[in-house]
C-alpha positions in Angstrom: -7.1 3.1 -21.2 -4.1 3.7 -23.5 -2.1 5.0 -20.4 -2.6 1.8 -18.4 0.6 0.0 -19.7 2.8 2.8 -18.5 1.3 2.9 -15.0 1.2 -0.9 -14.9 4.9 -1.2 -15.8 5.9 1.4 -13.1 4.1 -0.4 -10.4 5.1 -3.8 -11.6 8.7 -2.7 -11.0 7.8 -1.6 -7.5 6.0 -4.8 -6.7 9.0 -6.9 -8.0 11.3 -4.8 -5.9 9.2 -5.1 -2.8 9.1 -8.9 -3.1 12.9 -9.3 -3.4 15.0 -9.1 -0.2 16.8 -5.7 -0.3 20.5 -6.0 -0.5 22.6 -4.0 2.0 25.9 -2.3 1.3 28.1 -4.2 3.8 31.0 -1.8 3.2 29.0 0.8 5.0 28.5 -1.4 8.1 30.9 -0.8 11.0 32.5 -3.7 12.9 33.7 -7.0 11.7 30.9 -9.0 13.3 28.3 -6.7 11.8 29.9 -6.9 8.4 29.8 -10.7 8.6 26.2 -10.5 9.7 25.5 -8.3 6.6 27.2 -10.8 4.3 25.1 -13.7 5.7 22.0 -11.6 5.3 22.9 -10.8 1.6 23.8 -14.3 0.8 20.6 -15.8 2.2 19.4 -18.1 -0.6 16.6 -19.9 1.2 13.0 -19.4 0.2 11.2 -16.8 2.3 10.0 -18.3 5.6 11.9 -21.6 5.1 13.9 -23.0 8.0 17.2 -22.3 6.1 16.2 -18.7 5.6 15.1 -18.0 9.1 18.1 -19.6 10.6 20.3 -17.4 8.4 18.7 -14.3 9.9 19.2 -15.8 13.4 22.9 -16.2 12.7 23.1 -12.6 11.5 21.3 -11.4 14.6 23.5 -13.4 16.9 26.6 -11.8 15.3 25.2 -8.3 15.3 22.1 -7.7 17.5 21.8 -4.2 16.1 21.5 -5.3 12.4 17.9 -4.1 11.8 17.5 -5.6 8.3 17.7 -9.2 9.7 14.8 -8.5 12.1 12.8 -6.9 9.3 13.2 -9.8 6.9 12.7 -12.4 9.6 9.4 -10.7 10.4 7.9 -10.9 6.9 6.9 -14.6 6.8 5.1 -14.3 10.2 2.9 -11.5 8.8 2.0 -13.5 5.7 1.1 -16.5 7.9 -1.1 -14.4 10.1 1.1 -14.6 13.2 0.9 -10.9 13.9 2.2 -11.1 17.4 5.5 -12.5 16.4 5.6 -10.2 13.4 5.1 -7.1 15.6 7.8 -8.1 18.1 10.3 -8.4 15.2 9.3 -5.4 13.2 9.1 -3.2 16.3 12.7 -4.2 17.0 13.7 -3.3 13.5 12.0 0.1 13.7 13.7 0.7 17.1 17.1 0.1 15.6 16.5 2.0 12.3 13.2 3.9 12.0 14.2 5.6 8.8 14.5 2.2 7.0 11.5 0.4 8.4 8.7 2.8 9.5 7.3 2.8 6.0 6.9 -1.0 6.0 5.4 -1.1 9.5 3.0 1.7 8.8 1.8 0.2 5.6 1.3 -3.2 7.2 -0.6 -1.7 10.1 -3.0 -0.3 7.5 -3.1 -3.2 5.0 -3.2 -6.2 7.3 -4.3 -5.0 10.7 -6.6 -2.1 9.8 -4.9 -0.2 12.6 -5.5 3.2 11.0 -4.4 5.3 14.0 -1.2 3.3 14.3 -0.5 3.6 10.6 -0.9 7.4 10.8 1.4 7.6 13.7 4.1 5.7 11.8 3.7 7.8 8.7 3.9 11.0 10.8 7.1 9.8 12.5 8.5 8.8 9.1 7.9 12.4 7.9 10.6 13.5 10.4 13.2 11.3 8.6 12.0 11.8 5.0 10.2 15.1 4.9 8.0 15.5 1.8 8.6 12.0 0.5 7.7 9.0 2.7 7.7 6.5 -0.1 5.4 3.9 -1.4 3.4 0.9 -0.1 5.1 -2.5 -0.2 2.8 -3.7 -3.0 3.5 -0.6 -5.0 -0.2 0.4 -5.2 -0.1 3.6 -3.3 2.1 6.5 -2.4 2.1 6.4 1.4 0.5 9.8 1.6 -2.5 8.3 -0.2 -2.5 5.5 2.4 -2.4 8.1 5.1 -5.4 9.8 3.6 -7.3 6.5 3.4 -6.6 6.0 7.1 -8.2 9.3 7.9 -11.2 8.4 5.6 -11.6 5.1 7.5 -11.6 7.1 10.7 -14.4 9.2 9.3 -12.2 12.3 9.0 -13.2 12.8 5.3 -12.3 16.4 5.0 -8.8 15.8 6.2 -8.4 12.8 3.9 -9.6 15.0 0.9 -7.2 17.8 1.8 -4.2 15.4 1.9 -5.1 13.9 -1.5 -5.8 17.2 -3.1 -2.6 18.7 -1.9 -0.6 15.6 -3.0 -2.1 15.6 -6.5 -1.0 19.2 -7.0 2.6 18.2 -6.2 5.0 18.9 -9.1 5.9 15.7 -10.9 3.6 13.5 -8.8 3.3 10.0 -10.2 -0.3 8.9 -9.9 -1.0 5.4 -8.8 -3.6 3.0 -10.3 -6.3 3.8 -7.8 -5.5 7.4 -6.6 -8.3 9.2 -8.3 -10.7 6.4 -7.3 -10.0 6.7 -3.6 -10.4 10.5 -3.7 -13.7 10.0 -5.7 -15.1 7.6 -3.1 -14.1 10.0 -0.3 -16.0 12.8 -2.0 -18.9 10.5 -2.7 -19.2 9.5 1.0 -19.1 13.2 1.9 -22.1 13.9 -0.4 -20.1 15.9 -2.9 -21.2 14.1 -6.0 -19.9 16.5 -8.6 -16.3 16.3 -7.2 -16.8 12.5 -6.9 -17.7 12.1 -10.5 -14.9 14.4 -11.6 -12.4 12.1 -10.0 -14.1 8.9 -11.2 -13.9 10.2 -14.7 -10.2 11.1 -14.2 -9.7 7.5 -12.9 -11.3 6.0 -16.0 -8.6 7.7 -18.1 -5.8 6.2 -16.1 -7.3 2.7 -15.5 -10.9 1.9 -15.4 -12.2 -1.1 -13.4 -15.4 -2.5 -12.0 -15.4 -0.5 -8.7 -14.8 2.8 -10.4 -17.6 2.1 -12.9 -19.9 1.0 -10.1 -19.5 4.4 -8.3 -20.1 6.3 -11.6 -23.3 4.3 -11.9 -24.2 5.2 -8.3 -23.8 8.9 -9.0 -26.0 8.6 -12.1 -28.7 6.9 -10.0 -28.6 9.5 -7.3 -29.1 12.2 -10.1 -32.1 10.2 -11.5 -30.2 9.6 -14.7 -29.9 6.4 -16.7 -27.4 4.3 -14.7 -28.2 0.8 -16.0 -25.7 0.8 -18.9 -22.9 1.7 -16.4 -24.2 -1.0 -14.0 -24.0 -3.6 -16.8 -20.5 -2.4 -17.7 -19.4 -2.7 -14.1 -20.7 -6.3 -14.0 -19.0 -7.1 -17.2 -15.7 -5.6 -16.0 -16.0 -7.5 -12.7 -16.6 -10.8 -14.5 -13.6 -10.1 -16.8 -11.4 -9.6 -13.7 -11.0 -5.9 -14.0 -11.2 -5.2 -10.3 -9.0 -4.0 -7.5 -6.7 -6.8 -6.6 -4.1 -7.6 -3.9 -2.4 -10.9 -3.3 -2.9 -10.9 0.5 -5.8 -8.6 1.5 -8.8 -6.8 0.2 -8.4 -3.2 -1.0 -10.0 -0.4 1.0 -13.2 0.6 -0.8 -13.3 -2.6 -2.8 -16.7 -3.5 -4.3 -18.1 -7.0 -4.8 -20.4 -8.5 -7.4 -23.3 -8.7 -5.1 -23.2 -4.9 -4.4 -23.2 -4.2 -8.2 -26.2 -6.5 -8.7 -28.1 -4.9 -5.9 -27.5 -1.4 -7.2 
């Protein structure tokens, strides 16, 4: 548990960064109209999704129809409001213009919001061509995108492929583990019936950051082995009631566990 503040700080920085409109180096933009579009984009002071903000992006697009960042930022409010059709039109245009800059965001959102696992994998694979070996992190900062890719395979019931991706990733030199990495690998092993490997990863997770879902699965392993699991079950409930759970501002985490499931264990 003592390691949690370090991990929390790292990912808090990522989350803050992800929720601030990225500034673009306008000096690197060619053409006066596109430079002006870039300046309008950077100076956009309206709150996200407001009329003022969206009209600024429209002005930037009118000046420079190839300025991908304006399409990207204009798309975000539609996603948060659940207008996925409009979001997709705009983000697809941004990706068409600059795949290296926007495939990570589109792929993550396909996974997080749409549960389009195959579409997310396609985007991550395409991104690999532009950023070999390092495709980045999720918008919310919770996952390395290779972890997200593995979760997609797990959701498609390709557990062995998911496990291989995660095991290889975790062996990478200087890999920075996320808050839920070991947990996701543990659940994948559990669902494959490999309870020793599952418990190994749940115990590793508990040393990084322990939470109700992780304790719940440790309890399930104990129950399967006909060992005392009630203390862990009680601890899982206590952690749940204290708010020590997997959280996201917009959606539910993959492999999230609810209080009713813990009670019924």
